[in-house]
C-alpha positions in Angstrom: 0.1 0.0 -0.3 1.3 3.4 -1.1 1.9 6.3 1.7 -0.9 8.4 0.1 -3.3 5.2 -0.1 -2.7 4.9 3.9 -3.2 8.6 4.4 -6.7 8.3 2.3 -7.8 5.1 4.4 -6.9 6.5 7.9 -8.8 9.6 7.0 -11.9 7.7 5.9 -12.0 5.7 8.8 -11.3 8.6 11.0 -14.6 10.1 9.5 -16.3 6.9 9.9 -15.9 6.6 13.8 -15.9 10.6 14.8 -18.8 11.5 16.9 -21.9 13.1 15.4 -23.2 16.5 16.9 -26.6 15.5 16.8 -25.9 12.4 18.9 -23.9 14.3 21.7 -26.7 16.8 21.8 -29.1 14.2 22.5 -26.8 12.5 25.2 -26.2 15.8 27.2 -29.6 16.8 27.1 -31.1 13.0 28.5 -28.4 12.5 31.5 -26.7 16.1 32.3 -29.4 17.7 34.1 -30.0 14.6 36.1 -26.8 14.2 37.0 -26.4 17.7 38.1 -29.5 17.3 40.1 -27.9 14.4 42.3 -24.9 16.1 42.8 -26.7 18.9 44.3 -28.5 16.4 46.5 -25.4 15.2 47.7 -24.2 18.8 48.4 -27.0 19.4 50.3 -27.2 16.5 52.1 -23.7 16.3 53.7 -21.6 19.3 54.3 -18.2 17.5 53.8 -19.8 17.6 50.3 -20.9 20.9 50.1 -18.0 22.3 48.0 -17.5 20.2 45.6 -16.6 21.5 42.1 -16.9 19.4 38.8 -13.9 19.1 36.7 -14.8 17.4 33.1 -12.1 14.6 31.8 -11.8 11.8 30.1 -12.1 11.3 26.1 -15.4 12.9 25.6 -14.0 16.4 27.2 -10.3 16.4 25.8 -11.9 15.3 21.7 -11.0 11.8 21.4 -13.8 9.9 21.9 -15.2 7.5 19.5 -18.3 6.0 17.7 -21.2 7.1 20.2 -21.3 9.3 23.2 -22.2 6.8 25.8 -19.5 7.4 28.3 -18.8 10.5 30.4 -16.2 11.1 33.2 -16.2 13.7 35.8 -14.3 14.5 38.3 -16.0 16.1 41.5 -13.2 18.1 43.6 -13.5 18.4 47.3 -12.7 22.1 47.7 -12.6 22.0 51.5 -10.1 19.8 51.2 -7.5 21.5 49.0 -3.7 20.8 49.6 -1.0 23.5 49.0 2.3 21.7 49.6 3.0 18.3 51.5 -0.3 16.8 52.8 1.3 17.0 56.2 4.5 18.0 58.0 7.5 15.8 58.0 7.7 15.8 61.7 4.3 14.5 61.8 4.0 10.7 62.3 0.9 8.8 60.2 1.9 5.6 61.6 2.1 4.3 58.1 4.4 2.3 55.6 6.1 4.2 52.9 3.0 4.7 50.1 4.0 3.0 46.9 5.4 5.0 44.1 2.2 6.8 43.0 0.4 7.0 45.9 0.0 9.4 48.8 -1.6 9.5 52.1 -3.5 12.7 53.4 -4.0 13.8 57.0 -6.3 16.0 58.2 -6.2 19.4 60.1 -7.1 19.0 63.6 -9.8 21.8 62.9 -11.6 19.6 60.2 -11.2 16.2 61.7 -15.0 16.7 63.5 -16.0 17.4 60.2 -14.8 14.4 58.6 -16.6 12.5 61.9 -19.8 14.3 61.5 -19.4 16.4 64.5 -20.0 13.5 66.9 -17.7 11.1 68.9 -18.0 8.3 66.5 -16.6 4.9 67.0 -13.7 4.1 64.9 -15.4 1.8 62.9 -18.7 4.0 62.1 -19.6 3.9 58.3 -19.6 8.0 58.5 -16.3 8.2 60.0 -13.5 8.6 57.1 -10.8 9.6 59.5 -8.8 7.4 62.2 -6.9 8.2 65.5 -4.0 9.7 63.8 -6.4 12.4 61.5 -5.4 10.4 58.4 -8.3 10.6 56.0 -9.7 6.8 54.9 -9.9 7.5 50.8 -12.1 3.7 50.6 -14.6 5.4 53.6 -14.7 8.7 51.5 -15.9 7.1 48.4 -18.2 4.5 50.2 -20.0 7.4 52.0 -20.0 9.6 48.5 -21.4 6.1 46.9 -24.2 5.8 49.5 -25.2 9.4 49.2 -25.5 9.5 45.3 -28.0 6.2 46.0 -29.9 8.1 48.5 -30.4 11.1 45.6 -31.3 9.2 43.1 -34.1 7.6 45.3 -35.1 11.2 46.1 -35.5 11.9 42.5 -36.8 8.8 41.4 -40.2 10.3 40.6 -39.0 13.4 38.7 -36.8 11.2 36.4 -38.9 7.8 36.1 -38.3 7.5 32.5 -34.6 7.0 34.0 -33.3 3.4 35.0 -30.3 3.6 37.0 -27.7 1.3 38.2 -24.8 2.3 40.6 -21.8 0.5 40.6 -18.2 1.1 41.9 -15.0 0.2 40.3 -11.2 1.9 41.0 -11.8 5.5 42.1 -15.0 6.1 40.0 -18.5 5.7 41.5 -20.6 5.0 37.8 -23.8 5.7 37.0 -25.5 3.1 34.5 -28.4 5.2 33.0 -31.0 3.6 30.3 -33.4 5.7 28.7 -36.6 3.7 28.9 -38.1 5.1 25.7 -35.4 4.4 23.3 -33.5 1.8 25.0 -30.0 4.0 24.7 -28.1 3.6 27.5 -25.0 5.8 29.2 -22.1 5.4 31.4 -21.0 8.5 34.0 -18.1 8.4 35.9 -18.1 10.4 39.3 -14.6 10.4 41.1 -14.6 12.0 44.2 -11.0 14.0 44.0 -8.5 16.2 46.2 -7.1 19.2 44.6 -3.0 19.0 45.3 -1.3 22.4 44.3 1.8 21.3 44.4 3.5 18.5 41.9 4.3 15.5 42.9 8.0 14.2 44.2 7.5 10.8 42.2 6.7 13.1 38.9 9.4 15.3 39.6 11.8 13.7 36.5 8.7 14.5 34.2 9.4 18.5 34.8 13.1 18.0 34.6 13.1 15.7 31.5 15.5 16.3 28.8 13.1 16.8 25.5 13.1 17.5 21.9 10.6 19.9 22.0 7.8 18.5 23.1 5.7 19.8 25.3 7.1 23.1 25.1 8.4 24.5 28.1 5.8 27.3 29.0 3.1 24.6 28.9 5.2 22.2 31.3 5.4 25.1 33.6 1.5 25.7 33.5 1.2 21.7 34.2 3.6 21.8 36.9 2.4 25.1 38.6 -1.4 23.5 38.7 -0.4 20.7 40.1 -2.3 17.0 40.3 -5.4 15.5 42.0 -5.7 12.9 44.4 -8.2 10.1 43.9 -9.4 7.1 45.8 -7.6 4.1 44.4 -6.0 1.1 46.2 -3.1 -0.6 44.8 -3.0 -4.1 43.8 0.8 -5.0 45.0 0.5 -6.7 47.9 3.4 -5.7 50.0 0.9 -2.9 51.4 -0.9 -3.9 54.8 -4.3 -4.7 54.0 -5.4 -2.1 56.9 -3.3 0.4 55.0 -4.5 0.3 51.8 -7.9 2.0 52.4 -5.9 5.0 53.5 -3.9 5.2 49.9 -4.8 8.1 47.2 -3.2 7.7 43.9 -2.1 10.7 42.0 -4.1 11.7 39.1 -2.9 13.7 36.0 -6.0 14.0 34.4 -5.9 17.7 34.0 -2.3 17.9 32.9 -3.1 15.2 29.8 -6.2 17.2 28.8 -4.1 20.2 28.7 -1.6 18.4 27.0 -4.0 16.8 24.4 -6.0 20.5 24.0 -3.1 22.6 24.2 0.2 20.3 23.5 -0.4 21.0 19.4 -0.6 24.9 20.1 1.2 26.5 16.4 1.1 23.1 14.6 -1.4 23.4 11.6 -3.4 20.6 11.0 -2.1 18.0 13.9 -2.9 14.6 13.6 -2.6 13.5 17.3 -6.1 13.5 18.2 -6.9 11.6 14.9 -4.6 8.9 15.6 -5.7 8.3 18.6 -9.3 8.0 17.6 -8.1 5.5 15.3 -6.4 3.3 17.8 -9.1 3.5 20.1 -11.7 2.8 17.7 -9.6 -0.7 16.9 -9.1 -1.6 20.6 -12.8 -1.6 20.8 -13.5 -3.5 17.4 -11.0 -5.9 18.0 -11.2 -6.4 21.4 -7.8 -5.4 22.8 -8.8 -6.3 26.5 -7.3 -5.7 29.0 -5.9 -2.4 27.1 -7.5 0.7 27.9 -7.8 3.9 26.5 -5.7 5.7 28.8 -2.3 3.2 27.4 -3.2 4.5 24.1 -3.0 7.8 25.3 0.0 7.0 27.2 1.9 6.0 24.1 0.9 8.9 22.0 2.6 11.3 24.5 5.6 9.1 24.7 5.9 9.1 20.7 5.0 13.0 21.0 8.1 13.7 23.2 10.3 11.0 20.9 9.2 12.8 18.0 7.7 16.0 18.0 8.2 16.6 14.4 6.3 15.7 11.6 2.7 15.8 13.4 0.8 17.1 10.3 -2.1 15.7 9.0 -0.1 14.6 5.9 2.0 12.4 8.1 -0.9 10.7 9.9 0.1 7.1 8.2 3.5 7.2 9.4 2.4 8.2 12.7 0.0 5.5 13.2 2.4 2.9 12.0 4.8 4.4 14.3 2.4 4.0 17.4 1.7 0.5 16.3 5.0 -0.4 16.6 5.4 1.5 20.0 2.3 -0.4 21.2 3.6 -3.9 19.9 7.0 -3.3 21.4 5.4 -2.4 24.8 3.0 -5.6 24.7 5.9 -7.7 23.9 8.2 -6.7 26.6 5.1 -6.4 29.0 6.0 -3.0 29.8 4.3 0.6 29.5 6.1 3.2 31.0 3.5 5.5 33.0 4.0 8.7 31.3 4.3 11.0 34.3 5.5 8.3 36.8 8.3 6.5 34.4 9.3 3.8 37.1 5.2 2.6 37.0 4.7 0.4 34.4 1.1 0.0 33.3 1.4 -3.3 31.8 2.3 -5.0 35.2 -0.8 -6.6 36.4 -1.4 -7.9 32.3 -1.0 -11.5 31.7 2.3 -12.4 30.0 0.6 -14.7 27.4 -2.3 -12.1 26.6 0.1 -9.5 26.2 1.8 -11.8 23.4 -1.8 -12.5 21.6 -2.1 -8.5 21.4 1.4 -7.9 20.3 0.4 -10.5 17.4 -2.7 -8.6 16.5 -1.4 -5.3 16.4 1.6 -6.4 14.1 -1.1 -7.8 11.6 -2.6 -4.8 11.5 0.8 -3.3 11.2 1.8 -5.4 8.0 -1.5 -5.2 6.4 -3.7 -1.8 7.9 -6.0 -2.0 4.8 -7.8 -5.6 6.1 -9.2 -3.9 9.3 -9.4 -0.1 8.1 -11.7 -1.3 5.2 -13.9 -3.7 7.3 
């Protein structure tokens, strides 16, 4: 296949999988006000969550969503817990082991401690008590309380929104609302993630701030990202060396805002950039070919690494070259069972992947790389 034929084929495929404006409008009109009312009900019912503000994340809001608008991500930031430096002083003992790379703990100020105990002398095992005796904030408990409040809010709003069937699930850091329109059967998945804003840049990601680069991202954008800090979300590590009783107190660093900024502003000054189109193509192939356990996040990570290694030739007339390059990178990561986190390079995003499955996926990716027409013309 000639280079020009591949470009034409990829452009046609991108058009086929891109979101349609009318379907986006229909989706938002169905769920957005309902979810807003749920969040407002939570804010009124528990003052610990009264200062939530919504930060939209995920592929729909960074412009990389494909096929249909059926999944949406919202980070709900607890403004009353904003951190402006280290989570707690070095002279304060949290009584816990050293957090694994990519995780941290949060110690509540003495003045806030009673609030997270609901201003009562709760027993330590009370379902509403989110801090331990040392003032450490229990991430798992915060998420559980939030999920319960979400379920209560849905019950309160059931009569007003009778055409909406809702299931509430929890997975990873998210409380997920599975909405089904009883009139037309269309379904939508809304991930709600409780988060704490950390205005400092984490030490675990210091290498990213000082990394030697060839021009991408631009220094000004790097400075903006580091100055804005990151978020902490409630997710337990999968590794077994952490005592079980401590896992519930661990918060994972989230770079969702930085990733969104890179996708939206990382191509600043580049005419007709093909980063998002190539990412959309890979995400569509992942869904179409069932590349489980690969996630869109892994593909985005590989795109970021590729952009750093080769910051040139990302215009639309190089979409074929970039597509093949990303397939090669993905295949290599799968064969080595190693995909370094973009911001924390010592973290391997494929660490928990079965080796046999990685080998199978690497062969699948190789077949596309050798003969892209076979898949793209379907």
